[in-house]
C-alpha positions as CSV (number, residue, x, y, z in Angstrom):
1,M,-20.9,-44.6,18.8
2,T,-19.4,-44.2,15.6
3,V,-18.2,-40.4,14.5
4,S,-19.1,-39.5,11.4
5,V,-16.8,-38.1,8.6
6,T,-18.7,-34.6,8.7
7,A,-18.4,-34.3,12.3
8,K,-14.2,-35.2,12.2
9,L,-14.1,-32.7,9.5
10,R,-15.8,-30.2,11.6
11,R,-13.5,-30.9,14.6
12,L,-10.6,-30.4,12.4
13,W,-11.7,-27.1,10.7
14,F,-12.6,-26.2,14.2
15,N,-9.1,-26.7,15.7
16,I,-7.3,-24.9,12.7
17,H,-9.7,-22.0,13.1
18,L,-9.2,-21.9,16.4
19,W,-5.6,-22.2,16.8
20,L,-5.1,-19.6,13.9
21,G,-6.9,-17.2,15.7
22,V,-5.3,-17.4,18.9
23,G,-2.2,-18.0,17.7
24,L,-1.7,-15.0,15.4
25,L,-3.9,-12.5,17.2
26,V,-1.0,-10.5,18.5
27,A,0.5,-10.1,14.9
28,V,-2.9,-9.8,12.8
29,I,-4.3,-6.9,15.2
30,P,-1.5,-4.5,14.2
31,L,-1.7,-5.5,10.6
32,A,-5.5,-5.1,10.7
33,I,-5.8,-1.9,12.2
34,S,-3.0,-0.3,10.4
35,G,-4.6,-1.6,7.2
36,S,-7.9,0.2,8.1
37,A,-6.4,3.4,8.5
38,L,-4.2,3.6,5.4
39,V,-7.7,3.3,3.5
40,W,-7.7,7.1,4.6
41,H,-3.9,7.6,4.0
42,D,-4.5,10.8,2.1
43,G,-7.0,12.2,4.5
44,L,-4.8,11.4,7.4
45,E,-1.6,13.2,5.8
46,R,-4.1,16.3,5.5
47,A,-5.2,16.3,9.0
48,L,-2.1,15.6,10.5
49,H,-0.1,18.1,8.1
50,P,-2.3,20.9,7.2
51,D,0.1,23.3,6.3
52,R,1.6,21.0,3.4
53,F,-1.8,21.4,1.5
54,A,-2.4,25.0,2.2
55,V,-2.5,25.9,-1.3
56,S,-3.7,29.5,-2.5
57,G,-5.2,27.9,-5.4
58,P,-5.1,24.9,-8.0
59,Q,-3.4,26.7,-10.9
60,L,0.2,25.6,-12.1
61,A,0.9,29.1,-12.6
62,K,4.8,29.0,-12.7
63,P,7.4,27.1,-15.1
64,L,8.4,23.9,-13.5
65,S,12.1,25.5,-13.3
66,A,10.7,27.7,-10.4
67,Y,9.2,24.5,-8.2
68,V,12.8,23.1,-8.9
69,E,14.4,26.5,-7.5
70,T,12.0,26.0,-4.7
71,A,13.1,22.8,-3.8
72,N,17.0,23.5,-4.0
73,T,16.6,26.5,-1.6
74,A,14.9,24.3,0.6
75,F,17.0,21.6,0.5
76,H,20.2,23.8,1.7
77,G,22.7,22.2,-0.2
78,D,22.0,18.9,1.9
79,A,19.9,16.9,-1.3
80,T,19.7,16.5,-4.7
81,L,16.5,17.1,-6.6
82,T,15.6,13.4,-7.9
83,Q,11.9,13.7,-8.7
84,L,9.0,16.5,-9.1
85,R,5.3,15.6,-8.8
86,L,2.7,17.7,-10.1
87,P,-0.5,17.8,-8.3
88,A,-3.1,14.8,-9.1
89,E,-6.2,16.7,-8.0
90,P,-7.2,20.3,-7.3
91,G,-6.0,21.3,-4.2
92,A,-2.8,19.1,-3.9
93,P,0.6,20.7,-3.8
94,V,3.7,20.0,-5.9
95,V,6.3,17.6,-4.5
96,A,9.9,17.9,-4.8
97,I,12.1,14.9,-4.0
98,G,15.6,15.0,-3.1
99,R,18.1,12.6,-2.5
100,I,19.9,13.4,0.9
101,K,23.7,13.2,0.3
102,G,25.7,10.9,2.7
103,E,25.4,7.6,4.2
104,P,22.0,5.9,3.0
105,G,19.3,4.5,5.3
106,P,18.5,1.1,6.1
107,G,19.0,-1.7,3.6
108,G,20.8,0.5,1.3
109,R,18.2,2.7,0.6
110,P,19.1,6.4,0.1
111,R,17.5,8.7,2.2
112,S,15.1,11.4,0.9
113,L,14.2,15.0,1.7
114,N,10.6,16.3,0.6
115,V,9.3,19.8,-0.1
116,W,6.0,20.7,-0.7
117,I,5.2,23.8,-3.1
118,D,2.5,25.9,-3.6
119,P,1.2,25.4,-7.3
120,P,0.4,29.1,-8.1
121,T,3.2,31.1,-6.2
122,A,5.8,28.3,-6.0
123,A,6.2,28.9,-2.3
124,P,7.3,26.2,0.2
125,L,4.8,25.0,2.1
126,G,6.4,22.3,4.1
127,V,9.9,20.4,4.4
128,A,10.3,16.7,5.8
129,E,12.2,13.5,5.4
130,G,11.1,10.7,3.5
131,G,9.4,8.1,5.7
132,S,9.2,10.4,8.6
133,G,5.8,10.7,10.4
134,L,2.7,8.7,11.3
135,V,1.3,7.5,8.1
136,P,5.0,6.3,6.5
137,W,5.1,4.5,9.8
138,L,1.7,2.7,9.3
139,H,2.8,1.8,5.5
140,R,6.3,-0.2,7.1
141,L,4.1,-1.8,9.7
142,H,1.3,-2.8,7.2
143,G,3.8,-4.0,4.8
144,T,6.2,-5.7,7.3
145,L,5.2,-5.5,10.5
146,L,8.2,-3.8,11.3
147,I,10.4,-6.9,10.8
148,P,14.0,-6.2,8.8
149,Q,14.6,-8.3,5.8
150,I,11.8,-10.8,6.1
151,G,9.0,-8.6,7.2
152,R,7.3,-8.7,3.9
153,K,7.5,-12.6,3.6
154,V,5.9,-12.9,7.1
155,V,3.0,-10.8,6.2
156,G,2.3,-12.9,3.1
157,W,2.3,-16.1,5.1
158,L,-0.2,-14.0,7.4
159,G,-2.2,-13.5,4.7
160,W,-2.6,-16.9,3.7
161,A,-3.2,-18.0,7.5
162,M,-6.4,-15.0,7.3
163,F,-7.7,-16.9,4.2
164,I,-7.6,-20.2,5.5
165,S,-9.3,-18.8,8.6
166,C,-12.0,-17.2,6.6
167,A,-12.5,-20.6,4.7
168,T,-13.0,-22.6,8.1
169,G,-15.2,-20.0,9.7
170,L,-17.5,-20.0,6.8
171,W,-17.5,-23.8,7.1
172,L,-18.3,-23.7,10.6
173,W,-20.7,-20.6,10.5
174,W,-22.6,-22.7,7.9
175,P,-26.0,-24.4,9.5
176,R,-26.1,-28.2,9.8
177,N,-29.6,-28.6,8.6
178,G,-29.0,-26.1,5.6
179,A,-31.0,-23.4,7.0
180,V,-28.9,-20.5,5.9
181,A,-31.9,-18.0,6.5
182,K,-32.0,-19.1,10.2
183,G,-28.2,-19.0,10.2
184,L,-28.4,-15.3,9.6
185,R,-30.4,-14.5,12.5
186,W,-28.7,-12.9,15.5
187,R,-29.3,-15.2,18.3
188,R,-27.4,-18.3,17.2
189,G,-26.1,-19.0,20.8
190,P,-26.6,-18.0,24.4
191,T,-23.9,-15.3,24.9
192,T,-23.5,-11.8,22.9
193,T,-20.0,-12.9,22.6
194,F,-21.0,-15.9,20.5
195,N,-23.5,-14.0,18.5
196,L,-21.3,-11.3,17.6
197,H,-18.7,-13.4,16.5
198,H,-20.8,-15.2,14.2
199,M,-22.8,-12.4,12.5
200,V,-19.9,-10.5,12.1
201,G,-17.6,-13.5,10.7
202,F,-20.2,-14.2,8.4
203,W,-20.8,-10.6,6.6
204,I,-17.2,-9.9,6.4
205,C,-15.7,-13.3,5.6
206,I,-15.8,-13.1,1.4
207,P,-14.3,-9.0,1.8
208,L,-11.8,-10.3,4.2
209,A,-10.7,-13.1,2.5
210,I,-10.5,-11.1,-0.7
211,A,-8.3,-8.7,0.9
212,S,-6.3,-11.7,2.4
213,L,-5.3,-12.9,-1.1
214,T,-4.7,-9.6,-2.8
215,G,-2.2,-8.9,0.2
216,V,-0.5,-12.4,-0.5
217,Y,-0.1,-11.4,-4.1
218,I,1.5,-8.1,-3.0
219,S,3.7,-9.5,-0.8
220,F,4.8,-12.3,-3.3
221,P,5.0,-10.4,-6.3
222,Q,7.4,-12.2,-8.0
223,T,5.6,-16.0,-7.3
224,S,2.3,-14.4,-8.4
225,R,3.4,-12.9,-11.3
226,A,4.9,-16.5,-12.4
227,L,1.7,-18.2,-11.3
228,F,-0.8,-15.9,-13.4
229,G,1.9,-16.0,-16.4
230,V,2.3,-11.9,-16.2
231,A,5.8,-11.0,-17.3
232,P,7.7,-8.9,-14.5
233,P,8.6,-5.3,-15.2
234,E,12.3,-4.8,-16.3
235,A,12.8,-1.6,-14.2
236,A,11.3,-0.5,-10.8
237,R,9.5,2.5,-10.4
238,P,11.5,5.4,-9.4
239,A,12.7,4.6,-5.5
240,G,10.8,7.2,-3.2
241,A,8.1,7.8,-5.8
242,A,5.3,9.4,-3.3
243,R,1.7,8.9,-3.8
244,P,0.2,12.1,-4.8
245,G,0.4,14.6,-2.1
246,G,2.2,12.1,0.2
247,Q,5.6,11.5,1.0
248,G,8.5,9.4,-0.7
249,G,10.6,6.8,1.0
250,G,13.8,7.0,-1.1
251,Q,15.3,8.9,-4.1
252,G,13.4,9.4,-7.2
253,G,15.3,8.0,-10.3
254,Q,15.0,4.9,-12.5
255,G,16.5,1.7,-12.3
256,G,18.7,0.4,-15.2
257,P,22.5,0.1,-15.6
258,G,23.6,2.4,-12.9
259,G,21.6,0.2,-10.3
260,R,18.1,0.4,-8.7
261,F,19.3,3.4,-6.1
262,A,21.8,5.2,-8.8
263,P,22.3,8.4,-7.8
264,P,21.3,11.5,-10.5
265,V,23.7,12.7,-12.9
266,E,25.7,15.9,-11.9
267,R,24.8,18.3,-14.7
268,T,22.4,17.4,-17.4
269,A,22.2,18.7,-21.1
270,L,18.4,19.1,-21.0
271,T,16.6,21.5,-18.5
272,L,13.7,20.1,-16.8
273,D,11.6,22.2,-18.5
274,R,12.9,21.0,-21.8
275,A,12.6,17.4,-21.1
276,A,8.8,17.9,-20.0
277,A,8.3,19.8,-23.2
278,L,9.9,17.0,-25.5
279,A,7.6,14.1,-23.0
280,L,4.3,16.3,-24.1
281,D,4.9,17.2,-27.8
282,G,2.4,16.0,-30.0
283,K,0.0,14.7,-26.8
284,A,-2.7,17.1,-26.6
285,G,-4.4,17.3,-23.9
286,A,-2.1,15.1,-21.9
287,Q,-1.5,15.9,-17.9
288,L,2.3,16.2,-16.3
289,V,2.2,13.8,-13.3
290,S,5.9,13.5,-12.8
291,I,9.3,13.7,-14.0
292,S,12.4,12.0,-12.8
293,V,15.9,13.3,-13.2
294,P,18.7,10.9,-15.2
295,T,20.4,8.6,-13.1
296,R,24.1,7.8,-13.8
297,G,24.5,4.9,-16.3
298,K,24.4,4.1,-19.8
299,D,22.5,6.5,-21.7
300,P,20.9,8.8,-18.6
301,A,17.2,9.6,-19.4
302,W,14.7,11.8,-17.8
303,R,11.7,9.6,-16.7
304,V,8.2,11.4,-17.4
305,Q,4.7,10.1,-16.5
306,I,1.9,11.3,-18.3
307,R,-1.8,10.7,-18.3
308,P,-3.5,11.0,-21.7
309,Q,-6.4,13.0,-21.9
310,G,-9.2,10.7,-20.8
311,A,-7.1,8.2,-19.1
312,K,-7.0,7.3,-15.3
313,T,-3.6,5.5,-15.6
314,P,-0.6,7.5,-16.6
315,S,2.0,6.1,-19.2
316,T,5.7,6.6,-19.1
317,V,8.4,7.6,-21.7
318,Q,12.1,8.4,-21.1
319,V,13.6,11.4,-22.7
320,V,17.6,10.7,-23.6
321,D,19.5,13.4,-21.9
322,A,22.0,13.9,-24.3
323,S,20.1,13.8,-27.6
324,G,16.5,14.7,-26.6
325,V,14.9,11.4,-28.4
326,V,11.9,10.3,-26.6
327,K,10.9,6.8,-26.5
328,A,8.9,4.3,-24.5
329,D,10.0,3.5,-20.9
330,R,11.3,-0.2,-20.5
331,S,9.5,-0.8,-17.3
332,G,6.1,-0.3,-19.0
333,G,5.2,2.5,-17.1
334,G,5.1,0.8,-13.9
335,P,3.2,-2.3,-12.5
336,D,1.7,-4.5,-15.1
337,P,-2.3,-4.0,-15.0
338,L,-3.0,-7.2,-12.8
339,S,-0.6,-5.8,-9.9
340,R,-2.3,-2.5,-10.2
341,W,-5.8,-4.0,-9.8
342,M,-4.4,-6.1,-7.0
343,R,-3.2,-3.0,-5.2
344,R,-6.3,-1.0,-5.7
345,I,-8.4,-4.0,-4.5
346,H,-6.3,-4.2,-1.7
347,D,-6.1,-0.2,-0.7
348,G,-9.4,0.7,-2.0
349,D,-7.8,3.3,-4.2
350,D,-9.9,4.6,-6.7
351,M,-12.5,2.0,-5.7
352,G,-15.4,4.2,-4.6
353,I,-16.3,5.1,-1.2
354,V,-18.5,1.6,-0.7
355,W,-15.4,-0.5,-1.3
356,Q,-13.7,1.7,0.9
357,I,-15.8,1.6,3.7
358,V,-15.9,-2.4,3.3
359,V,-12.1,-2.6,3.2
360,F,-12.0,-0.7,6.6
361,L,-14.4,-2.3,7.9
362,G,-12.5,-5.6,7.1
363,G,-9.5,-4.3,8.8
364,L,-11.5,-3.6,12.2
365,A,-12.9,-7.3,12.0
366,P,-9.8,-9.5,12.5
367,P,-9.3,-8.0,16.0
368,L,-12.7,-8.2,17.1
369,L,-13.1,-11.9,15.8
370,G,-9.9,-12.4,17.4
371,I,-10.8,-11.2,20.9
372,T,-14.3,-12.6,21.0
373,G,-13.0,-15.9,19.6
374,L,-10.7,-16.0,22.3
375,I,-12.8,-15.4,24.8
376,M,-15.4,-18.4,23.6
377,W,-12.4,-20.4,23.9
378,L,-11.4,-19.5,27.4
379,R,-15.2,-19.8,28.5
380,G,-15.4,-23.2,26.9
381,R,-12.1,-24.2,28.2
382,K,-13.4,-23.3,31.9
383,R,-16.6,-25.0,31.4
384,R,-14.8,-28.3,30.3
385,V,-12.3,-28.0,33.5
386,A,-15.5,-27.6,35.9
387,L,-17.1,-30.5,34.5
388,R,-14.2,-33.1,35.0
389,P,-14.6,-35.5,37.8
390,A,-12.8,-35.0,40.9
391,P,-10.0,-36.7,41.3
392,Q,-10.8,-39.9,44.0
393,T,-9.1,-40.0,47.5
């Protein structure tokens, strides 16, 4: 009997779907679970380290120099201040980031020391090395699977595999007679495993495909920008710039002629308070987000992030340390708008509780689908073995 083209395609998509799911299950489980957990990264930080967020009030009652003094005291001479981050929301602490003196960390990235400070009193709330703890570890696991050097690319290709799995899974789920409404019913097969796989797979397919593609964009930023015609930023965001209330992974400071990990200048002409005042001059209602100490190189400058009144996204300016001249930041203030959107969609940041729950469930779905798919395949394999004719003697 002649096999139809549709049947051949279905067998092809089934094999691709099967072997992607079975073959990549071990890698997908930690990637997906860590992604689910990181939807609530700020909440995890607060739950794991409540002392760092035990602020006495929301007001910034002290000059910036008071927070700098607290940070330098907490550093005990082991680190040099590189960045000061102000609270992004009421109840958040001030976070000072310092570059640890001595040998750098893996990949030449400087090690950092973070100090959490009470906004009203400038009292220290906690001190920890940047990148230590569960939440930063989850970020590294989700971004690189803890694989040195090539981990980010591996995660990107896993994103492509997940997208293909979503597309082939939707094809296989689609009822052959076109009766989509009947396809939505629970009992499409004889076992709970089969029905669970089909039901969860259908409802999470589109969100999971979106999360996979945005993950690919994040993993291959240069290729993605070129594909969408987006100009790359001239300079990177300060290494070690922490999430609001979170931990940084390296030293704060700008890129530029001094290099990506250029150390801060030993002595500045402007004080941190004066640099911040110059950056805010003429910007009524603007909020100071962060300020980074000038790094060694040509024309060292303070890099100041400001959130204009009514704006959600901060802008960045540079204050030349030698002259006090304020100029636009060469990097455009951070990632381009498309990259910011991709990151927000992927992480669920500032996207509302509904999308955050969808992203969270999307991270739990791949392990469930992978395990139920593996069980279905093993059962089918066992049945096929049992149906084979016994060898003749």
